[in-house]
PDB file with SEQRES, HELIX, SHEET and CRYST1 records, atoms N, CA, C and O in Angstrom:
SEQRES   1 A   33  UNK UNK UNK UNK UNK UNK UNK UNK UNK UNK UNK UNK UNK          
SEQRES   2 A   33  UNK UNK UNK UNK UNK UNK UNK UNK UNK UNK UNK UNK UNK          
SEQRES   3 A   33  UNK UNK UNK UNK UNK UNK UNK                                  
HELIX    1 AA1 UNK A    2  UNK A   32  1                                  31    
CRYST1    1.000    1.000    1.000  90.00  90.00  90.00 P 1           1          
ATOM      1  N   UNK A   1    -206.018  80.145-106.933  1.00  0.00           N  
ATOM      2  CA  UNK A   1    -206.494  80.354-105.562  1.00  0.00           C  
ATOM      3  C   UNK A   1    -206.408  79.068-104.739  1.00  0.00           C  
ATOM      4  O   UNK A   1    -205.985  79.056-103.583  1.00  0.00           O  
ATOM      5  N   UNK A   2    -206.830  77.990-105.394  1.00  0.00           N  
ATOM      6  CA  UNK A   2    -206.800  76.705-104.673  1.00  0.00           C  
ATOM      7  C   UNK A   2    -205.357  76.333-104.344  1.00  0.00           C  
ATOM      8  O   UNK A   2    -205.082  75.763-103.288  1.00  0.00           O  
ATOM      9  N   UNK A   3    -204.439  76.657-105.252  1.00  0.00           N  
ATOM     10  CA  UNK A   3    -203.041  76.329-105.074  1.00  0.00           C  
ATOM     11  C   UNK A   3    -202.489  77.114-103.890  1.00  0.00           C  
ATOM     12  O   UNK A   3    -201.726  76.569-103.093  1.00  0.00           O  
ATOM     13  N   UNK A   4    -202.863  78.387-103.763  1.00  0.00           N  
ATOM     14  CA  UNK A   4    -202.394  79.231-102.649  1.00  0.00           C  
ATOM     15  C   UNK A   4    -202.896  78.649-101.325  1.00  0.00           C  
ATOM     16  O   UNK A   4    -202.142  78.533-100.359  1.00  0.00           O  
ATOM     17  N   UNK A   5    -204.161  78.293-101.299  1.00  0.00           N  
ATOM     18  CA  UNK A   5    -204.741  77.723-100.089  1.00  0.00           C  
ATOM     19  C   UNK A   5    -204.004  76.454 -99.656  1.00  0.00           C  
ATOM     20  O   UNK A   5    -203.716  76.243 -98.478  1.00  0.00           O  
ATOM     21  N   UNK A   6    -203.711  75.618-100.656  1.00  0.00           N  
ATOM     22  CA  UNK A   6    -203.025  74.355-100.370  1.00  0.00           C  
ATOM     23  C   UNK A   6    -201.625  74.617 -99.806  1.00  0.00           C  
ATOM     24  O   UNK A   6    -201.159  73.912 -98.910  1.00  0.00           O  
ATOM     25  N   UNK A   7    -200.964  75.647-100.349  1.00  0.00           N  
ATOM     26  CA  UNK A   7    -199.622  75.984 -99.856  1.00  0.00           C  
ATOM     27  C   UNK A   7    -199.690  76.490 -98.439  1.00  0.00           C  
ATOM     28  O   UNK A   7    -198.874  76.113 -97.598  1.00  0.00           O  
ATOM     29  N   UNK A   8    -200.671  77.355 -98.166  1.00  0.00           N  
ATOM     30  CA  UNK A   8    -200.790  77.890 -96.808  1.00  0.00           C  
ATOM     31  C   UNK A   8    -201.131  76.735 -95.842  1.00  0.00           C  
ATOM     32  O   UNK A   8    -200.585  76.677 -94.740  1.00  0.00           O  
ATOM     33  N   UNK A   9    -201.996  75.851 -96.233  1.00  0.00           N  
ATOM     34  CA  UNK A   9    -202.399  74.721 -95.365  1.00  0.00           C  
ATOM     35  C   UNK A   9    -201.211  73.823 -95.047  1.00  0.00           C  
ATOM     36  O   UNK A   9    -201.016  73.430 -93.897  1.00  0.00           O  
ATOM     37  N   UNK A  10    -200.413  73.497 -96.066  1.00  0.00           N  
ATOM     38  CA  UNK A  10    -199.263  72.621 -95.867  1.00  0.00           C  
ATOM     39  C   UNK A  10    -198.239  73.305 -94.968  1.00  0.00           C  
ATOM     40  O   UNK A  10    -197.615  72.658 -94.127  1.00  0.00           O  
ATOM     41  N   UNK A  11    -198.063  74.641 -95.150  1.00  0.00           N  
ATOM     42  CA  UNK A  11    -197.113  75.367 -94.318  1.00  0.00           C  
ATOM     43  C   UNK A  11    -197.587  75.377 -92.898  1.00  0.00           C  
ATOM     44  O   UNK A  11    -196.791  75.155 -91.985  1.00  0.00           O  
ATOM     45  N   UNK A  12    -198.885  75.635 -92.670  1.00  0.00           N  
ATOM     46  CA  UNK A  12    -199.443  75.632 -91.304  1.00  0.00           C  
ATOM     47  C   UNK A  12    -199.287  74.269 -90.665  1.00  0.00           C  
ATOM     48  O   UNK A  12    -198.930  74.169 -89.491  1.00  0.00           O  
ATOM     49  N   UNK A  13    -199.552  73.215 -91.428  1.00  0.00           N  
ATOM     50  CA  UNK A  13    -199.419  71.853 -90.879  1.00  0.00           C  
ATOM     51  C   UNK A  13    -197.964  71.580 -90.500  1.00  0.00           C  
ATOM     52  O   UNK A  13    -197.685  70.992 -89.455  1.00  0.00           O  
ATOM     53  N   UNK A  14    -197.043  72.013 -91.360  1.00  0.00           N  
ATOM     54  CA  UNK A  14    -195.633  71.808 -91.095  1.00  0.00           C  
ATOM     55  C   UNK A  14    -195.199  72.575 -89.828  1.00  0.00           C  
ATOM     56  O   UNK A  14    -194.416  72.053 -89.035  1.00  0.00           O  
ATOM     57  N   UNK A  15    -195.698  73.800 -89.633  1.00  0.00           N  
ATOM     58  CA  UNK A  15    -195.346  74.545 -88.452  1.00  0.00           C  
ATOM     59  C   UNK A  15    -195.896  73.887 -87.212  1.00  0.00           C  
ATOM     60  O   UNK A  15    -195.228  73.807 -86.182  1.00  0.00           O  
ATOM     61  N   UNK A  16    -197.132  73.414 -87.324  1.00  0.00           N  
ATOM     62  CA  UNK A  16    -197.706  72.736 -86.131  1.00  0.00           C  
ATOM     63  C   UNK A  16    -196.941  71.498 -85.767  1.00  0.00           C  
ATOM     64  O   UNK A  16    -196.699  71.230 -84.591  1.00  0.00           O  
ATOM     65  N   UNK A  17    -196.557  70.738 -86.774  1.00  0.00           N  
ATOM     66  CA  UNK A  17    -195.763  69.501 -86.519  1.00  0.00           C  
ATOM     67  C   UNK A  17    -194.429  69.829 -85.877  1.00  0.00           C  
ATOM     68  O   UNK A  17    -193.984  69.175 -84.934  1.00  0.00           O  
ATOM     69  N   UNK A  18    -193.796  70.885 -86.430  1.00  0.00           N  
ATOM     70  CA  UNK A  18    -192.463  71.283 -85.910  1.00  0.00           C  
ATOM     71  C   UNK A  18    -192.581  71.759 -84.467  1.00  0.00           C  
ATOM     72  O   UNK A  18    -191.744  71.405 -83.637  1.00  0.00           O  
ATOM     73  N   UNK A  19    -193.592  72.548 -84.153  1.00  0.00           N  
ATOM     74  CA  UNK A  19    -193.730  73.062 -82.764  1.00  0.00           C  
ATOM     75  C   UNK A  19    -194.081  71.909 -81.839  1.00  0.00           C  
ATOM     76  O   UNK A  19    -193.660  71.905 -80.682  1.00  0.00           O  
ATOM     77  N   UNK A  20    -194.844  70.928 -82.318  1.00  0.00           N  
ATOM     78  CA  UNK A  20    -195.147  69.771 -81.459  1.00  0.00           C  
ATOM     79  C   UNK A  20    -193.883  68.989 -81.177  1.00  0.00           C  
ATOM     80  O   UNK A  20    -193.659  68.580 -80.038  1.00  0.00           O  
ATOM     81  N   UNK A  21    -193.042  68.766 -82.191  1.00  0.00           N  
ATOM     82  CA  UNK A  21    -191.824  68.032 -81.992  1.00  0.00           C  
ATOM     83  C   UNK A  21    -190.922  68.806 -80.989  1.00  0.00           C  
ATOM     84  O   UNK A  21    -190.296  68.211 -80.111  1.00  0.00           O  
ATOM     85  N   UNK A  22    -190.879  70.126 -81.147  1.00  0.00           N  
ATOM     86  CA  UNK A  22    -190.031  70.939 -80.254  1.00  0.00           C  
ATOM     87  C   UNK A  22    -190.551  70.848 -78.828  1.00  0.00           C  
ATOM     88  O   UNK A  22    -189.750  70.777 -77.895  1.00  0.00           O  
ATOM     89  N   UNK A  23    -191.861  70.848 -78.627  1.00  0.00           N  
ATOM     90  CA  UNK A  23    -192.401  70.769 -77.280  1.00  0.00           C  
ATOM     91  C   UNK A  23    -192.090  69.409 -76.675  1.00  0.00           C  
ATOM     92  O   UNK A  23    -191.697  69.343 -75.510  1.00  0.00           O  
ATOM     93  N   UNK A  24    -192.248  68.339 -77.410  1.00  0.00           N  
ATOM     94  CA  UNK A  24    -191.948  67.016 -76.927  1.00  0.00           C  
ATOM     95  C   UNK A  24    -190.450  66.890 -76.585  1.00  0.00           C  
ATOM     96  O   UNK A  24    -190.074  66.323 -75.559  1.00  0.00           O  
ATOM     97  N   UNK A  25    -189.640  67.423 -77.451  1.00  0.00           N  
ATOM     98  CA  UNK A  25    -188.168  67.385 -77.262  1.00  0.00           C  
ATOM     99  C   UNK A  25    -187.796  68.166 -76.019  1.00  0.00           C  
ATOM    100  O   UNK A  25    -186.939  67.715 -75.260  1.00  0.00           O  
ATOM    101  N   UNK A  26    -188.398  69.306 -75.779  1.00  0.00           N  
ATOM    102  CA  UNK A  26    -188.118  70.091 -74.593  1.00  0.00           C  
ATOM    103  C   UNK A  26    -188.497  69.349 -73.332  1.00  0.00           C  
ATOM    104  O   UNK A  26    -187.765  69.398 -72.344  1.00  0.00           O  
ATOM    105  N   UNK A  27    -189.624  68.664 -73.345  1.00  0.00           N  
ATOM    106  CA  UNK A  27    -190.039  67.910 -72.172  1.00  0.00           C  
ATOM    107  C   UNK A  27    -189.074  66.740 -71.924  1.00  0.00           C  
ATOM    108  O   UNK A  27    -188.790  66.425 -70.769  1.00  0.00           O  
ATOM    109  N   UNK A  28    -188.571  66.099 -72.966  1.00  0.00           N  
ATOM    110  CA  UNK A  28    -187.619  65.012 -72.805  1.00  0.00           C  
ATOM    111  C   UNK A  28    -186.346  65.567 -72.194  1.00  0.00           C  
ATOM    112  O   UNK A  28    -185.765  64.947 -71.303  1.00  0.00           O  
ATOM    113  N   UNK A  29    -185.899  66.742 -72.666  1.00  0.00           N  
ATOM    114  CA  UNK A  29    -184.697  67.343 -72.093  1.00  0.00           C  
ATOM    115  C   UNK A  29    -184.862  67.615 -70.630  1.00  0.00           C  
ATOM    116  O   UNK A  29    -183.955  67.341 -69.844  1.00  0.00           O  
ATOM    117  N   UNK A  30    -186.024  68.161 -70.232  1.00  0.00           N  
ATOM    118  CA  UNK A  30    -186.274  68.457 -68.806  1.00  0.00           C  
ATOM    119  C   UNK A  30    -186.300  67.218 -67.979  1.00  0.00           C  
ATOM    120  O   UNK A  30    -185.811  67.209 -66.850  1.00  0.00           O  
ATOM    121  N   UNK A  31    -186.861  66.173 -68.516  1.00  0.00           N  
ATOM    122  CA  UNK A  31    -186.900  64.901 -67.792  1.00  0.00           C  
ATOM    123  C   UNK A  31    -185.494  64.319 -67.651  1.00  0.00           C  
ATOM    124  O   UNK A  31    -185.148  63.751 -66.615  1.00  0.00           O  
ATOM    125  N   UNK A  32    -184.689  64.468 -68.705  1.00  0.00           N  
ATOM    126  CA  UNK A  32    -183.305  63.997 -68.648  1.00  0.00           C  
ATOM    127  C   UNK A  32    -182.485  64.749 -67.621  1.00  0.00           C  
ATOM    128  O   UNK A  32    -181.658  64.171 -66.914  1.00  0.00           O  
ATOM    129  N   UNK A  33    -182.730  66.063 -67.551  1.00  0.00           N  
ATOM    130  CA  UNK A  33    -181.995  66.870 -66.570  1.00  0.00           C  
ATOM    131  C   UNK A  33    -182.542  66.593 -65.208  1.00  0.00           C  
ATOM    132  O   UNK A  33    -182.071  67.164 -64.225  1.00  0.00           O  
TER     133      UNK A  33                                                      
END                                                                             
C-alpha cells in the first residue's frame, strides 16, 4: 500500500512539474512573439 501511494505521489509531482514547465514555456513563446 505504501508503495502504491509513493508511486501515485511521484506521478502527481511529475505531472505538476511538467505542467508548470509547459506554462512557463508558453509564456516565453508569447513574449517572444
